[in-house]
Structure formats: C-alpha cells, structure tokens
N, C-alpha and C positions, 0 to 999 in steps of 0.2 A: 503493499499499499503507499503510496506517494503522500511526502507532508509537505510537498509546496503547491502551491495552487498556480497555474500557467497563469500569465499576462494577458493571453485572449480569454478565456474565460472570465477574468476580471472584468475586463472592457464589455463582452456580452453583459454580465450582471448588472454591471454599472448602468448600461444604457438601457436595460429591458425594467429594471427599478426607477429609473426616471422616465418612463413612456407609462408606465403605472401609475404614478405620481401625478403627471400631468393629466391622465384620465380622469384621477377624482378630482382635481380641479373642476371639470364640467360639472359634477354634481353640486358643487357649492355656489357655482355663479348665480343661480337665481335666488338666492340668499341674502346676496349684499346691494345696496345701491349702487349705482354710480353715473357720473358726469363726464360728458363727451365735451371735447372743445374749451377745455378749462383754459383760460388766459391768465399769468401769472404764475405764481408759485403755491397758493392756495386756494381750495376748495371750499364751500360751507354747505352744510347738510342740514335740514331741517329735522329736528327732533321731536315727536310727538310722545308726550309722559302717558304713565297709565289714568283711567277714568276711575271713579266711583260709581259702582252701580247702586241703584236705589228701585224701590218698587214703584211700581204704576196700577192706578186703577183702571177700571174696561175703559173709559171713557175719555182719562185725565190726559192732558198733556207730558209727552215724552219729557222726563228730566234731564237739566241741563248734567253734563259729565264733568264739568270741569275740568279740561285734561290742559296739563301743564306744555307750553312750547319752548323751545329754546334751540339756538343754533349751535352746531357743531363744527369747528374749524380743521380741515386736514391740510396739512401742510405736504407738497409733494417734493419729493426728491430722488435722485436714483439712488441704487444701491446695487 
C-alpha cells in the first residue's frame, strides 16, 4: 500500500471539491438580496423588523403591526 498521494489525484480532488462548492451556491442565491448597477463603494438595503401580532374581531379593522424600518449599509470591496 502506498503512503504517498500523487499530485494528479490532489489536483483532481481539489477541482471536484471546488465544483461541488460552486454548485451549492446556487441553492443559496434565492435567500439573499442583491442590488445591480451600484455606483460608489457602498450600497444600502432596507431592513424591516418583526411585527407584533394581535387579535381582530370578525368585522373589525386590521390592527397595525408597528414594523420597525431601518437602513443597512454594505461596503463593497474586493477580496
């Protein structure tokens, strides 16, 4: 039994792992928000907080949820 690993096997394994990791990214793509055509070095996303649920009578008005709104800044940089 050999105790060394060939360089060709290492490169093949590395490329297969890299390809599998890239495929997993497509599953997560729909869970994030994106902004196209950003000018400058930062982008701002609007963040909506959690509301509070309350009861409503049969023919009553829908209660206001009092959602908190805030802006989140994302700094763009190369890595």
